[in-house]
Wavefront OBJ file of the C-alpha trace (Angstrom):
o trace
v 102.502 173.864 195.443
v 104.619 172.249 198.531
v 106.151 169.950 196.489
v 107.867 171.526 194.195
v 109.666 173.211 197.549
v 110.222 169.711 199.074
v 112.035 168.593 195.172
v 114.422 170.243 193.970
v 116.904 168.351 196.320
v 115.491 165.162 194.063
v 115.857 166.951 191.218
v 119.590 166.997 191.024
v 119.991 163.266 191.776
v 120.901 160.747 187.899
v 118.558 158.042 188.377
v 115.601 160.692 189.225
v 116.182 162.432 185.544
v 117.268 159.237 184.359
v 113.624 157.577 185.174
v 111.766 161.691 183.985
v 114.200 160.848 180.633
v 113.070 157.553 180.378
v 109.157 158.943 181.064
v 109.214 161.243 178.324
v 109.889 158.948 175.743
v 106.806 156.987 176.146
v 109.781 154.244 177.138
v 109.210 151.733 180.431
v 110.906 152.226 183.694
v 112.048 151.719 186.876
v 113.240 152.925 190.033
v 114.164 151.461 193.542
v 113.051 152.762 196.037
v 112.088 152.660 200.147
v 107.674 152.534 200.836
v 107.670 155.634 202.557
v 109.684 157.495 199.592
v 107.609 156.311 196.860
v 104.386 158.602 197.390
v 106.928 161.341 197.096
v 108.880 160.036 194.403
v 105.330 160.171 192.926
v 104.166 163.219 193.670
v 107.181 165.258 192.098
v 106.919 163.047 189.270
v 103.716 164.315 188.592
v 104.120 167.581 189.699
v 107.013 167.638 187.060
v 104.824 166.816 183.788
v 101.048 166.341 185.034
v 99.195 164.011 183.402
v 97.146 161.479 183.834
v 98.201 158.724 186.579
v 97.676 155.849 187.190
v 99.338 154.068 190.752
v 98.755 149.992 191.936
v 99.422 148.997 195.155
v 99.609 145.447 196.352
v 96.356 146.176 199.069
v 93.435 148.052 199.943
v 94.860 149.814 202.739
v 98.127 150.300 200.914
v 95.735 152.443 199.102
v 94.220 154.290 201.656
v 97.258 155.277 202.789
v 98.884 156.474 199.652
v 96.177 158.569 198.727
v 96.354 160.249 201.522
v 100.075 161.378 201.261
v 99.721 161.819 197.745
v 96.769 164.452 199.100
v 99.137 166.120 201.388
v 101.257 166.950 198.985
v 99.324 167.609 195.605
v 95.844 168.368 197.247
v 92.756 166.182 197.522
v 91.129 167.629 194.318
v 94.132 166.103 192.444
v 93.935 162.111 194.102
v 91.323 159.469 193.084
v 91.362 156.367 194.685
v 89.263 153.594 192.985
v 88.066 151.438 195.693
v 87.940 148.049 195.799
v 84.534 146.520 196.149
v 83.197 144.313 198.944
v 79.642 143.682 197.147
v 78.470 142.227 194.221
v 76.697 145.118 191.544
v 73.502 143.681 191.619
v 73.380 143.728 195.149
v 69.932 145.803 196.128
v 70.657 147.383 199.413
v 72.791 150.524 197.850
v 75.394 149.734 201.276
v 78.066 151.362 199.228
v 76.670 154.205 196.833
v 79.175 156.178 197.268
v 81.883 153.641 196.661
v 80.667 152.986 193.688
v 80.332 156.602 192.800
v 83.373 157.880 193.430
v 85.025 154.368 191.565
v 82.975 155.443 189.001
v 84.344 159.119 189.065
v 88.037 158.002 189.237
v 87.560 155.862 186.014
v 85.782 159.302 184.116
v 89.034 161.855 184.914
v 91.238 159.042 183.711
v 88.934 158.158 180.698
v 88.671 162.039 180.090
v 92.446 162.168 180.601
v 92.409 164.639 183.191
v 95.339 165.560 184.728
v 94.818 163.993 187.848
v 96.333 160.698 190.056
v 94.118 157.577 190.843
v 95.157 155.460 193.118
v 94.119 151.604 193.451
v 94.937 148.557 194.638
v 95.723 145.481 192.560
v 92.438 143.415 193.736
v 90.450 146.498 192.696
v 91.479 145.910 188.883
v 90.132 142.021 189.396
v 86.230 143.099 188.724
v 84.726 143.789 185.554
v 83.576 146.920 185.068
v 80.822 148.322 181.807
v 83.863 149.537 178.593
v 84.451 153.047 179.342
v 81.862 153.838 176.331
v 79.066 153.255 177.926
v 76.617 155.070 179.581
v 77.606 153.585 182.765
v 80.204 155.475 183.308
v 78.211 158.743 183.385
v 77.215 161.229 185.145
v 74.376 163.390 185.288
v 74.349 166.824 185.210
v 71.688 169.465 186.007
v 72.013 173.084 185.576
v 70.014 176.050 187.201
v 67.766 177.471 184.504
v 68.028 174.464 182.336
v 64.420 172.963 181.024
v 63.966 168.896 182.169
v 60.861 166.121 181.726
v 60.776 165.549 185.664
v 59.586 161.921 184.755
v 62.601 161.167 182.519
v 64.749 162.295 184.910
v 63.228 160.033 187.425
v 63.756 157.649 185.467
v 67.424 158.210 184.987
v 67.950 158.131 188.174
v 66.763 154.820 188.577
v 68.336 153.776 185.630
v 71.965 154.855 187.341
v 70.875 153.078 190.978
v 69.256 155.647 192.468
v 66.548 153.999 194.857
v 63.014 155.884 195.251
v 62.059 156.004 199.057
v 59.252 158.329 201.442
v 62.717 159.884 202.643
v 66.478 160.558 201.593
v 68.341 157.679 203.684
v 71.169 157.843 202.205
v 74.217 158.663 199.104
v 72.015 157.048 196.310
v 68.561 157.595 197.621
v 65.869 160.141 196.465
v 62.029 161.472 197.041
v 60.109 162.836 194.925
v 56.803 165.338 196.035
v 55.346 167.281 193.513
v 57.595 169.851 191.745
v 60.435 169.032 193.997
v 63.539 166.617 193.670
v 65.592 166.143 196.866
v 68.298 163.989 196.081
v 71.403 162.672 198.367
v 73.957 161.941 194.939
v 75.923 159.205 195.600
v 79.699 160.682 195.432
v 78.552 163.529 197.878
v 78.172 163.899 202.144
v 75.331 166.126 201.739
v 71.735 165.983 199.121
v 69.905 169.398 197.182
v 66.190 169.764 196.782
v 65.795 170.989 193.185
v 62.459 172.674 192.779
v 60.956 173.114 189.667
v 58.433 175.629 187.912
v 56.835 173.212 184.870
v 59.840 171.670 183.312
v 62.419 174.832 184.436
v 64.577 174.129 187.848
v 63.729 176.984 189.188
v 66.537 176.474 191.986
v 68.698 174.162 193.627
v 69.801 174.013 197.364
v 72.158 172.326 199.557
v 70.491 170.311 202.324
v 71.312 169.216 205.621
v 70.424 165.341 205.956
v 68.991 165.106 209.104
v 66.810 167.880 209.628
v 66.366 169.045 206.190
v 66.886 172.539 206.388
v 67.898 174.279 203.742
v 72.024 176.054 203.795
v 72.793 177.136 200.228
v 71.814 177.904 196.234
v 74.408 175.809 194.151
v 74.217 176.546 190.243
v 75.253 172.982 189.461
v 74.967 169.809 190.537
v 76.446 166.809 189.689
v 75.020 163.012 190.326
v 76.981 160.084 189.213
v 75.432 156.551 189.124
v 75.292 154.765 192.487
v 75.451 151.093 190.528
v 78.334 150.119 188.058
v 75.524 148.518 186.654
v 73.502 150.996 184.296
v 69.583 149.314 184.355
v 68.346 151.022 181.505
v 65.221 149.550 179.595
v 67.265 148.392 177.196
v 69.847 147.289 179.114
v 67.104 145.076 180.808
v 66.098 143.678 178.084
v 69.030 142.406 176.320
v 69.995 141.223 179.462
v 67.555 139.040 179.337
v 67.824 137.443 175.709
v 71.509 136.284 176.366
v 70.152 134.709 179.425
v 67.616 132.949 177.336
v 69.788 131.881 174.802
v 72.194 130.913 177.497
v 69.423 129.151 179.430
v 68.655 127.268 176.113
v 71.873 125.565 175.116
v 72.460 124.860 179.094
v 72.679 120.134 179.566
v 72.254 121.048 183.623
v 68.611 122.684 183.116
v 67.675 120.125 180.934
v 67.996 117.552 183.287
v 66.082 119.488 186.346
l 1 2 3 4 5 6 7 8 9 10 11 12 13 14 15 16 17 18 19 20 21 22 23 24 25 26 27 28 29 30 31 32 33 34 35 36 37 38 39 40 41 42 43 44 45 46 47 48 49 50 51 52 53 54 55 56 57 58 59 60 61 62 63 64 65 66 67 68 69 70 71 72 73 74 75 76 77 78 79 80 81 82 83 84 85 86 87 88 89 90 91 92 93 94 95 96 97 98 99 100 101 102 103 104 105 106 107 108 109 110 111 112 113 114 115 116 117 118 119 120 121 122 123 124 125 126 127 128 129 130 131 132 133 134 135 136 137 138 139 140 141 142 143 144 145 146 147 148 149 150 151 152 153 154 155 156 157 158 159 160 161 162 163 164 165 166 167 168 169 170 171 172 173 174 175 176 177 178 179 180 181 182 183 184 185 186 187 188 189 190 191 192 193 194 195 196 197 198 199 200 201 202 203 204 205 206 207 208 209 210 211 212 213 214 215 216 217 218 219 220 221 222 223 224 225 226 227 228 229 230 231 232 233 234 235 236 237 238 239 240 241 242 243 244 245 246 247 248 249 250 251 252 253 254 255 256
């Protein structure tokens, strides 16, 4: 790996070895660095002992640059960006479905203990999300030759924030026609076509969005939620009860 060759001289620095020692002991550590060197030093620390790592930077543009810099040292797959959202979880236009999915991908990796680096801005940490134990952070994994109830599968997609349309319009949308389900996984750059024979998933094919042409066969496909609110029937019922209870005790509503 490139970072191993680049960090040889760094490893001889006493301050760097002190930081590594403190971190290995689980202690707090601080090191003053020029901004241009921070991604490199963190990449070197990670390469010494790969483990889940959270990097918080001041702003969203800084986060994007930091992600690109660390990816140049460690590779794209190791660095995840937990972006700050501009819309609200209850917005229905689906404009940031891909961003939501990538946020959940990053959180899932961090919560599950994957040896990856999650980079975010301080603003991205301010918005409340569902607890890690809830279904809101769960992905849907469909495997070739396995059996699935199609109506339950469609219900799962809807509860994950996917929109059922007369055609796949972008990440987080799907279309059902007969024994075929076309889905654009929220985190992906292109959609897939699922073909069923009864309940058995007979074929998974990658598609070209503009033409609908299938280009490759897949063994499985993973779909991340397109909404941070997991709207199951039980979740909706619980929300209604809580809102009703809150409204009963709202003095301002009594005056309307």
